[in-house]
Each structure stands twice: as structure tokens, then as C-alpha cells.
BALODO-256675 format. One record per residue (C-alpha): residue in one letter; x, y, z; residue number from 1. Coordinates in Angstrom, 1 decimal. Layout:
- nudren / xx / yy / zz / kollum
- A / X / Y / Z / NUM
...
This chain:
- nudren / xx / yy / zz / kollum
- M / 72.4 / 92.1 / 122.0 / 1
- I / 75.4 / 92.6 / 120.0 / 2
- P / 78.0 / 93.0 / 121.7 / 3
- T / 80.3 / 96.7 / 120.6 / 4
- H / 83.0 / 96.0 / 118.1 / 5
- V / 81.7 / 92.5 / 116.7 / 6
- V / 79.0 / 93.1 / 113.1 / 7
- H / 77.4 / 90.1 / 111.7 / 8
- T / 77.5 / 89.5 / 108.2 / 9
- G / 73.7 / 89.0 / 107.7 / 10
- H / 72.0 / 86.2 / 105.8 / 11
- T / 75.8 / 84.4 / 106.6 / 12
- G / 75.5 / 84.8 / 109.9 / 13
- R / 79.3 / 84.7 / 110.4 / 14
- V / 80.8 / 86.6 / 113.2 / 15
- V / 83.4 / 89.4 / 111.9 / 16
- A / 85.5 / 91.0 / 114.5 / 17
- D / 85.9 / 94.8 / 114.3 / 18
- I / 89.5 / 94.6 / 114.4 / 19
- S / 90.8 / 98.4 / 113.5 / 20
- Y / 94.1 / 98.6 / 111.7 / 21
- G / 94.7 / 102.0 / 111.8 / 22
- A / 93.1 / 105.6 / 112.3 / 23
- G / 90.7 / 107.0 / 109.5 / 24
- I / 91.2 / 103.8 / 107.5 / 25
- P / 88.4 / 101.0 / 107.0 / 26
- G / 89.0 / 97.7 / 109.9 / 27
- D / 87.9 / 94.6 / 109.4 / 28
- A / 84.3 / 94.3 / 109.7 / 29
- E / 84.9 / 96.2 / 106.0 / 30
- L / 88.2 / 94.7 / 105.1 / 31
- R / 87.5 / 90.7 / 106.1 / 32
- L / 90.7 / 89.6 / 106.3 / 33
- C / 90.7 / 87.7 / 109.1 / 34
- G / 87.5 / 85.8 / 108.4 / 35
- D / 85.3 / 84.2 / 111.1 / 36
- L / 86.6 / 84.5 / 114.8 / 37
- S / 83.9 / 82.3 / 116.3 / 38
- G / 83.5 / 78.9 / 117.9 / 39
- G / 87.0 / 79.4 / 120.0 / 40
- K / 89.7 / 80.2 / 117.4 / 41
- R / 92.6 / 81.1 / 117.9 / 42
- A / 93.7 / 84.6 / 117.2 / 43
- L / 97.0 / 86.4 / 118.5 / 44
- E / 97.3 / 89.9 / 119.1 / 45
- L / 101.6 / 90.3 / 117.8 / 46
- G / 102.2 / 93.2 / 119.3 / 47
- V / 99.6 / 95.4 / 121.4 / 48
- S / 98.2 / 97.8 / 118.8 / 49
- D / 96.8 / 101.5 / 120.4 / 50
- W / 93.2 / 99.5 / 119.4 / 51
- F / 93.7 / 96.7 / 121.6 / 52
- N / 92.3 / 94.3 / 119.1 / 53
- S / 92.5 / 91.4 / 121.3 / 54
- I / 89.6 / 92.5 / 122.8 / 55
- A / 87.5 / 92.6 / 119.7 / 56
- F / 89.2 / 89.1 / 119.0 / 57
- A / 87.5 / 88.1 / 122.3 / 58
- R / 84.2 / 89.5 / 121.8 / 59
- A / 84.1 / 88.0 / 118.7 / 60
- G / 84.1 / 84.3 / 120.0 / 61
- A / 88.0 / 83.4 / 119.9 / 62
- K / 90.4 / 82.6 / 122.5 / 63
- A / 92.8 / 85.6 / 122.3 / 64
- I / 95.9 / 86.0 / 123.1 / 65
- A / 98.0 / 89.1 / 123.2 / 66
- V / 101.9 / 89.6 / 123.2 / 67
- D / 103.8 / 92.8 / 123.9 / 68
- P / 107.6 / 93.0 / 125.4 / 69
- D / 106.0 / 96.5 / 127.4 / 70
- A / 104.6 / 94.9 / 130.9 / 71
- A / 102.9 / 98.1 / 131.1 / 72
- K / 100.7 / 97.6 / 127.3 / 73
- I / 100.0 / 94.1 / 128.8 / 74
- S / 98.7 / 95.4 / 132.3 / 75
- E / 96.5 / 97.8 / 130.3 / 76
- M / 95.0 / 95.2 / 127.9 / 77
- R / 94.6 / 93.0 / 131.1 / 78
- R / 92.4 / 96.2 / 132.7 / 79
- R / 90.4 / 96.6 / 129.2 / 80
- A / 89.8 / 92.6 / 129.1 / 81
- D / 88.3 / 93.2 / 132.8 / 82
- D / 85.7 / 95.3 / 131.8 / 83
- A / 84.7 / 94.2 / 128.7 / 84
- E / 84.3 / 91.0 / 130.6 / 85
- V / 86.1 / 89.3 / 128.1 / 86
- T / 88.9 / 86.6 / 128.9 / 87
- V / 92.6 / 87.9 / 126.8 / 88
- Q / 95.8 / 85.2 / 127.2 / 89
- C / 98.4 / 87.8 / 127.9 / 90
- H / 102.4 / 87.2 / 127.5 / 91
- V / 105.2 / 89.5 / 128.2 / 92
- A / 107.8 / 88.7 / 125.5 / 93
- D / 109.3 / 89.5 / 122.7 / 94
- L / 107.0 / 89.8 / 119.4 / 95
- A / 109.6 / 87.1 / 118.5 / 96
- D / 109.8 / 84.8 / 121.2 / 97
- L / 106.0 / 82.7 / 120.7 / 98
- G / 107.3 / 80.0 / 123.0 / 99
- E / 104.3 / 79.8 / 125.1 / 100
- I / 102.4 / 79.1 / 122.0 / 101
- T / 101.9 / 75.9 / 120.9 / 102
- S / 102.8 / 75.4 / 117.3 / 103
- G / 100.4 / 75.0 / 114.8 / 104
- T / 97.6 / 76.7 / 117.1 / 105
- C / 96.1 / 79.7 / 116.0 / 106
- Q / 94.0 / 80.6 / 113.1 / 107
- V / 94.6 / 84.3 / 113.0 / 108
- V / 97.7 / 86.4 / 113.4 / 109
- V / 97.5 / 90.9 / 113.3 / 110
- A / 99.8 / 93.0 / 113.9 / 111
- A / 98.5 / 96.4 / 113.6 / 112
- H / 101.3 / 98.9 / 113.3 / 113
- T / 103.6 / 97.2 / 115.8 / 114
- L / 106.2 / 95.5 / 113.4 / 115
- A / 108.1 / 99.4 / 112.2 / 116
- D / 111.2 / 98.6 / 114.9 / 117
- V / 111.8 / 94.4 / 115.0 / 118
- D / 114.7 / 94.5 / 113.8 / 119
- D / 114.9 / 90.6 / 113.3 / 120
- L / 112.4 / 90.5 / 110.8 / 121
- G / 113.4 / 86.7 / 109.7 / 122
- R / 112.7 / 85.6 / 113.1 / 123
- L / 109.9 / 87.3 / 114.6 / 124
- L / 107.7 / 85.8 / 110.8 / 125
- R / 109.7 / 82.4 / 111.4 / 126
- Q / 107.7 / 82.6 / 114.6 / 127
- V / 104.6 / 83.6 / 113.4 / 128
- H / 104.9 / 80.7 / 110.6 / 129
- R / 105.3 / 78.1 / 113.3 / 130
- V / 102.0 / 78.6 / 115.5 / 131
- L / 99.8 / 79.2 / 112.3 / 132
- E / 98.0 / 76.3 / 111.1 / 133
- P / 99.0 / 76.2 / 107.5 / 134
- S / 96.9 / 78.2 / 105.4 / 135
- M / 96.2 / 80.3 / 108.0 / 136
- P / 96.2 / 84.6 / 107.8 / 137
- F / 99.2 / 86.9 / 109.3 / 138
- V / 97.6 / 90.1 / 108.7 / 139
- I / 99.8 / 93.0 / 109.0 / 140
- S / 99.3 / 97.2 / 108.6 / 141
- L / 102.1 / 99.8 / 109.1 / 142
- D / 103.4 / 103.0 / 108.0 / 143
- H / 103.4 / 103.0 / 103.9 / 144
- P / 106.9 / 103.1 / 103.0 / 145
- F / 106.2 / 105.9 / 100.7 / 146
- S / 104.7 / 108.3 / 103.6 / 147
- T / 107.9 / 109.0 / 105.0 / 148
- V / 109.6 / 109.7 / 101.7 / 149
- T / 111.0 / 113.2 / 101.3 / 150
- D / 113.6 / 115.4 / 100.3 / 151
- T / 116.3 / 114.1 / 101.9 / 152
- T / 114.6 / 110.8 / 102.9 / 153
- P / 114.9 / 108.6 / 99.6 / 154
- Y / 112.7 / 105.5 / 99.4 / 155
- G / 113.8 / 103.2 / 101.3 / 156
- T / 116.1 / 104.3 / 103.9 / 157
- G / 113.5 / 105.1 / 106.3 / 158
- A / 111.5 / 102.2 / 106.3 / 159
- R / 111.4 / 98.2 / 104.9 / 160
- T / 110.2 / 98.6 / 101.2 / 161
- V / 106.9 / 96.8 / 99.5 / 162
- A / 109.4 / 94.7 / 98.2 / 163
- S / 111.4 / 94.0 / 101.2 / 164
- W / 107.9 / 93.0 / 102.6 / 165
- F / 107.4 / 90.7 / 99.9 / 166
- T / 110.4 / 88.7 / 99.6 / 167
- A / 110.8 / 88.7 / 103.8 / 168
- L / 107.8 / 87.5 / 103.9 / 169
- S / 108.2 / 84.6 / 101.0 / 170
- R / 111.9 / 83.3 / 102.6 / 171
- A / 109.4 / 82.4 / 105.8 / 172
- N / 107.2 / 80.6 / 103.6 / 173
- F / 104.2 / 82.7 / 103.4 / 174
- R / 102.2 / 83.6 / 100.5 / 175
- V / 100.9 / 87.3 / 99.9 / 176
- D / 97.3 / 87.3 / 99.0 / 177
- Q / 95.8 / 90.4 / 99.2 / 178
- V / 98.1 / 94.3 / 99.2 / 179
- H / 95.6 / 97.4 / 100.1 / 180
- E / 97.5 / 100.9 / 100.5 / 181
- L / 94.8 / 103.2 / 102.6 / 182
- G / 94.8 / 106.5 / 104.0 / 183
- A / 96.4 / 109.5 / 103.1 / 184
- S / 99.6 / 111.5 / 103.4 / 185
- G / 100.6 / 114.3 / 101.4 / 186
- N / 100.4 / 112.4 / 97.8 / 187
- A / 101.4 / 108.9 / 99.2 / 188
- P / 99.0 / 106.4 / 101.2 / 189
- S / 99.4 / 106.2 / 105.1 / 190
- T / 98.7 / 102.8 / 105.3 / 191
- L / 99.9 / 99.8 / 104.0 / 192
- L / 97.9 / 96.6 / 104.8 / 193
- L / 98.9 / 93.2 / 103.7 / 194
- R / 97.8 / 89.6 / 104.8 / 195
- A / 100.1 / 86.9 / 104.1 / 196
- R / 98.8 / 82.9 / 104.1 / 197
- K / 100.7 / 80.3 / 105.4 / 198
- E / 102.4 / 77.6 / 103.3 / 199
- G / 103.8 / 74.7 / 104.4 / 200
- S / 103.3 / 72.7 / 107.8 / 201
């Protein structure tokens, strides 16, 4: 029986984890940003999201890892993993402190609405680059910076701009290969979704 939140992709036989990138927007079963996670591929959830994506990683056959500075979120992840009868390797740590993860061992990193308040984005991106295998994806979802614009909050003052995300990722040796602007928030999209691939070694 196929467990909840795992989708088989038909004739290819590949398994896609139904990772969520935000309420009311398409998940990975539709967008296919992470690829096939079966066969013990190492998948890192950077910051425990409201959707506990590490559970979906594990159900798809990945070696799931969750990192979050909040011990309560990690405790809840452990509880949910036990309930789902899957294994998630959990670490209480700053999101930019991935020292427990060996360099070049992860096949995907996902941060679903967990990076908005990161102060030292450059340091975090360098750590993600270190733990990923070459050419592997880093998938980021966040509130779209246009969704914070008001008469008193001009674009770029309430959140990092789209351009600043591209610049930061480029400086950390990532190449953005997919951009999605999804959902609705007034006259602007609610969610920005980026997939960036590690370049170099």
C-alpha cells in the first residue's frame, strides 16, 4: 500500500514525496522540484516547517534529516515520526550550523517558509552548499516580497527582494534554475518558490 503523502509517478515508477511549500499552493507532487527521493537519498529539511516535510521525505524512501534551533519543534518532529513509523534524524541547531552533517552527502535541501528571519543569509547558504552534492537542488519557499508592500512599506523594506535572493544564491555558488510565483495576496502572489542547484564542488 502506498503511504499517505507519497505519489508514484506512473509509467516511470519513480517516487515523489508530497512535500508542501505553503498553504494553498502546489506541492512537490505537482511541481517536481526535488526529484526521486527513494533508495536512501539524503534529504534535509532546513527548519522544521508547519508541514513537517521530513516525514514526507522518509515515506518516499529518503534518509530524512531535520534541523531547527527550536527544541520544541524537533521534539514534535520526533513524535510525528514515531507516529508515522518512519525514521528522521533530528538536530537542534542554528540553521547556519550544519556541522553534524558531512560535506557533500545530501541530495536535496528544502526550506519551506523557514528562512525569512535568518540574519546571516550568506553563512547559511555556504553551509547548505557544503552539505549538498554537486548539481543537487536547494528548494526555498517564502512569503513573496511583493505581498508585504503597502503604502507605508515600500518594496524591499519589509522583506528581502527577489533580486537580493538571486544575488545571495549566486555569491554562494548556486544557480537558480526554477522560479515560481504562486498563490494570491491582494494584487500580488503570496509565495515565492526558488530552486537553486549547487555549482562547483
